[in-house]
C-alpha positions in Angstrom: -6.0 -8.9 2.8 -2.2 -8.9 3.5 -1.5 -11.1 0.5 -3.5 -8.8 -1.8 -1.6 -5.8 -0.6 1.7 -7.5 -1.1 0.8 -8.6 -4.6 -0.4 -5.0 -5.5 2.9 -3.5 -4.2 4.9 -6.0 -6.2 2.9 -5.2 -9.3 3.0 -1.4 -9.1 6.4 -1.0 -7.4 9.5 0.3 -9.1 11.2 -3.1 -8.4 8.7 -5.8 -9.5 8.8 -8.9 -7.5 11.0 -7.4 -4.8 10.8 -8.4 -1.1 8.4 -6.0 0.5 7.8 -7.1 4.0 9.6 -5.5 7.0 11.1 -2.6 5.0 10.3 1.0 4.3 8.8 0.9 0.9 10.0 4.3 -0.1 13.5 4.4 1.4 14.2 1.0 -0.1 13.1 2.2 -3.6 10.3 -0.4 -3.9 7.8 2.5 -4.3 8.4 5.8 -6.0 5.9 8.6 -6.7 4.4 7.0 -9.8 4.2 3.6 -7.9 2.4 5.4 -5.1 -0.3 6.8 -7.4 -0.7 3.3 -8.9 -0.8 1.8 -5.4 -3.7 4.1 -4.4 -5.7 3.3 -7.5 -5.1 -0.5 -7.1 -6.0 -0.5 -3.4 -9.2 1.5 -4.0 -10.3 -1.0 -6.7 -9.2 -4.1 -4.7 -10.9 -3.1 -1.5 -13.8 -0.9 -2.7 -12.7 2.2 -0.8 -12.0 5.8 -1.6 -8.6 7.0 -0.3 -7.9 10.7 0.2 -4.1 10.8 0.5 -4.2 14.2 2.1 -6.3 12.8 4.9 -3.9 10.0 5.7 -0.5 10.3 7.4 2.4 9.8 5.1 3.7 7.1 7.5 0.6 5.0 6.6 2.2 4.2 3.2 5.7 3.2 4.4 5.3 -0.5 5.1 3.0 -3.5 4.4 2.0 -3.4 8.0 0.9 0.2 8.0 -0.9 -0.1 4.7 -2.7 -3.2 6.0 -3.8 -1.3 9.1 -5.1 1.6 7.0 -7.0 -0.8 4.7 -8.5 -2.6 7.7 -9.6 0.8 9.2 -11.1 1.9 5.9 -13.0 -1.3 5.2 -14.0 -1.9 8.9 -12.2 -5.3 8.9 -10.9 -5.8 12.4 -8.7 -8.7 11.2 
């Protein structure tokens, strides 16, 4: 799951191929508003979930770790 999330972020991010682990994805500029929308779409397709951004804390999108935790909770994958 983690590898898929990282690959998606690297694909949709404002800085393709950038290092994405251990950083704030927005503060670092890896993700911007367009990248965020593309990230939502790609995550929904990759994991077969529907994500309502308004029902998820903004902090859930700030790092690979927080996105992975969110996807695990939405998919029921305890890891």
